[in-house]
C-alpha positions in Angstrom: 0.0 0.0 0.0 1.8 3.0 -1.3 0.6 5.8 1.1 2.2 7.5 4.1 1.2 6.1 7.4 -2.5 7.2 7.8 -2.6 5.7 11.3 0.3 7.5 12.8 -1.7 8.5 15.9 -1.3 5.9 18.7 -4.5 7.1 20.4 -6.7 6.5 17.4 -5.0 3.2 16.7 -6.3 1.9 20.0 -9.9 2.3 18.7 -9.3 0.4 15.5 -10.3 -3.0 16.8 -13.4 -1.6 18.5 -14.4 0.1 15.2 -13.5 -3.0 13.1 -14.4 -6.0 15.2 -14.1 -9.6 14.0 -17.2 -10.4 12.0 -18.4 -12.5 9.0 -15.4 -11.4 7.0 -12.9 -12.8 9.6 -14.9 -16.0 9.7 -14.7 -16.3 5.9 -10.9 -16.0 5.9 -10.5 -18.4 8.9 -12.7 -21.0 7.2 -10.9 -20.5 3.9 -7.5 -21.1 5.6 -8.8 -24.3 7.3 -10.5 -25.5 4.1 -7.2 -25.1 2.1 -5.2 -26.7 4.9 -3.0 -23.7 4.7 0.2 -24.2 6.6 1.7 -20.8 5.5 -0.3 -17.6 5.4 0.5 -14.0 4.7 -1.9 -11.2 5.9 -1.1 -8.3 3.6 -2.3 -5.0 5.1 -2.8 -6.6 8.5 -3.5 -3.4 10.4 -3.7 -4.2 14.1 -3.7 -7.9 13.2 -6.9 -9.1 14.9 -7.4 -11.6 12.1 -3.7 -12.3 11.7 -3.4 -13.5 15.3 -6.6 -15.6 14.9 -5.1 -17.3 11.9 -1.9 -18.2 13.8 -3.1 -21.5 15.3 -1.4 -24.8 15.7 1.7 -25.2 13.5 0.5 -22.7 10.9 3.1 -20.1 10.1 1.6 -16.6 9.7 3.2 -13.4 8.6 1.6 -10.0 9.1 2.6 -7.3 6.7 1.6 -3.6 7.0 3.0 -0.2 5.9 2.0 1.5 9.2 4.6 1.3 11.9 2.0 2.6 14.4 -0.3 -0.3 13.6 2.4 -2.9 13.8 3.7 -1.5 17.1 0.2 -1.9 18.5 -0.2 -5.4 17.0 3.1 -6.6 18.5 1.8 -5.8 22.0 -1.4 -7.9 21.7 -2.0 -11.4 23.0 -0.8 -14.0 20.5 1.6 -11.7 18.7 4.5 -14.0 19.5 3.0 -16.5 17.1 3.2 -14.1 14.1 6.2 -12.9 12.1 5.8 -9.1 11.6 7.0 -7.2 8.5 6.9 -3.5 8.0 6.1 -2.8 4.3 3.9 -3.6 1.4 3.6 -6.4 -1.2 7.2 -5.9 -2.4 8.5 -7.0 1.0 7.0 -10.5 0.7 9.9 -12.8 -0.2 9.3 -14.5 -3.6 9.7 -18.0 -2.2 6.9 -19.6 -4.2 5.8 -21.7 -1.3 3.1 -19.7 0.5 -0.3 -21.4 0.6 -2.6 -18.4 1.2 -2.3 -14.6 1.0 -5.2 -12.6 2.4 -5.7 -8.8 2.0 -8.7 -7.8 4.2 -10.5 -4.7 5.3 -10.7 -3.4 1.7 -7.0 -2.8 2.0 -6.5 -3.5 -1.7 -8.3 -0.2 -2.4 -5.3 1.7 -0.9 -3.1 0.3 -3.7 -2.7 2.9 -6.5 -3.6 2.2 -10.1 0.1 2.3 -11.1 1.1 0.1 -8.1 -1.5 -2.7 -8.4 0.0 -4.7 -11.2 3.4 -5.0 -9.4 1.7 -5.7 -6.1 -0.2 -8.6 -7.6 2.9 -10.0 -9.2 4.8 -9.9 -5.9 1.9 -11.9 -4.3 1.9 -14.4 -7.2 5.7 -14.9 -6.8 5.3 -15.6 -3.1 2.5 -18.2 -3.6 3.1 -21.9 -4.5 1.4 -23.2 -7.7 -2.2 -23.7 -6.6 -1.8 -21.2 -3.8 -4.7 -18.8 -3.2 -5.0 -15.0 -3.0 -8.2 -13.9 -1.2 -9.4 -10.3 -0.7 -12.4 -8.1 -0.8 -13.1 -4.6 -2.3 -16.0 -2.3 -2.2 -18.3 -2.6 -5.2 -18.2 0.7 -7.2 -21.7 0.2 -8.4 -22.9 0.6 -4.8 -21.3 4.1 -4.7 -20.5 4.0 -1.0 -18.7 7.3 -1.1 -21.9 9.1 -1.5 -22.8 8.1 2.1 -19.5 9.5 3.5 -20.8 12.9 4.4 -20.5 14.9 7.6 -24.3 14.8 8.3 -24.4 11.0 7.8 -21.3 10.1 9.8 -20.8 12.7 12.5 -20.9 11.4 16.1 -19.4 11.8 19.5 -18.1 9.2 22.0 -16.0 8.9 25.1 -12.6 7.3 24.7 -9.7 6.6 27.0 -8.0 9.8 25.8 -11.1 12.0 26.1 -14.3 12.9 24.2 -14.0 12.4 20.5 -16.1 14.0 17.8 -15.6 12.4 14.4 -16.9 12.5 10.8 -16.0 11.6 7.3 -15.9 13.9 4.3 -15.1 13.1 0.6 -13.0 15.8 -1.0 -12.5 14.1 -4.5 -14.6 11.5 -6.3 -13.7 11.0 -9.9 -12.9 8.1 -12.3 -12.9 5.4 -9.6 -10.6 7.5 -7.3 -12.0 8.8 -4.0 -10.1 11.0 -1.5 -11.6 10.7 2.0 -10.8 12.8 5.0 -11.5 11.3 8.5 -11.9 14.1 11.0 -11.1 13.4 14.7 -11.6 16.3 17.1 -10.6 15.7 20.7 -11.2 17.7 23.9 -8.6 20.3 23.3 -10.2 21.2 19.9 -7.4 19.7 17.8 -8.8 18.2 14.5 -6.7 15.2 13.6 -7.4 14.8 9.9 -6.3 11.6 8.2 -6.6 11.4 4.5 -7.1 8.1 2.5 -7.0 7.7 -1.3 -9.3 4.8 -2.2 -9.5 3.2 -5.7 -12.8 1.6 -6.7 -12.5 -1.1 -9.3 -15.1 -3.3 -10.9 -15.0 -7.1 -10.8 -14.0 -7.2 -14.4 -11.1 -4.7 -13.9 -9.7 -6.6 -10.9 -10.1 -10.0 -12.6 -8.1 -8.7 -15.6 -5.4 -7.5 -13.3 -5.3 -10.9 -11.6 -5.1 -12.8 -14.8 -2.3 -10.5 -16.1 -0.3 -11.2 -12.9 -0.4 -15.0 -13.4 -3.5 -16.0 -11.5 -6.2 -18.3 -12.8 -9.7 -19.6 -11.7 -10.7 -16.2 -10.4 -13.9 -16.4 -8.4 -15.9 -13.3 -7.5 -18.8 -13.3 -5.0 -21.1 -10.6 -4.0 -21.1 -11.4 -0.3 -19.4 -13.6 2.3 -21.8 -16.5 1.6 -21.0 -16.9 -2.1 -23.9 -14.9 -3.4 -23.9 -13.4 -6.9 -22.5 -10.0 -7.7 -25.2 -7.4 -8.4 -25.3 -3.6 -8.4 -26.6 -3.9 -4.8 -23.7 -5.9 -3.6 -21.8 -4.0 -1.0 -18.5 -5.9 -1.6 -16.7 -8.0 -4.1 -15.1 -11.0 -2.6 -12.2 -12.5 -4.7 -10.4 -15.8 -4.6 -7.7 -16.4 -7.3 -5.4 -19.4 -7.7 -1.8 -19.0 -8.8 -1.6 -20.6 -12.2 
């Protein structure tokens, strides 16, 4: 993910797992790892590694990769972190060993990869996977136009946190040609507005499938939900599974 650390505030990082708890998505990836009998797993864009640590069971070897040193510092302090190998970086930091069973990229993290950077990132993942290894990830469906819901009136709220009262909201500043620039505002008790900007790339199922095939993947499966439902314009997410050819 080729952005500066958007989670450089250690206070806000402590809220990440509360705001993004384990749900149906985590269960999907855990069940996939079990179904594949995956012995080696890489979690690319692992964030605070709630899922990463859950994947590290038994003799399975799990690596968590993330470009945010703040996120990784938090992850390393959590229970079960000793079972995970931690790597600061992006897809280029995954060794091209050709023996990984499964690479997951969750939390719509693939949307942080730029248009120019996506082909190389997918090739790095393909080089790390064994023949028959699987890449699994999800991305927001552009047909759903989720960015239209990211307005201050729709997202503003207040809550108490360990570091004081927090008022927060989202605001889109750019939305054009599949590229959305999103500001997350975080105002604490002293009035400081900690603004964190994300650049998100919305790609169709056809576009992502073409990128996967060009990177050397085959048998690309795209679902419209975590239960294997079809992709429609109403689908909130696109769930991908691609096999290294």
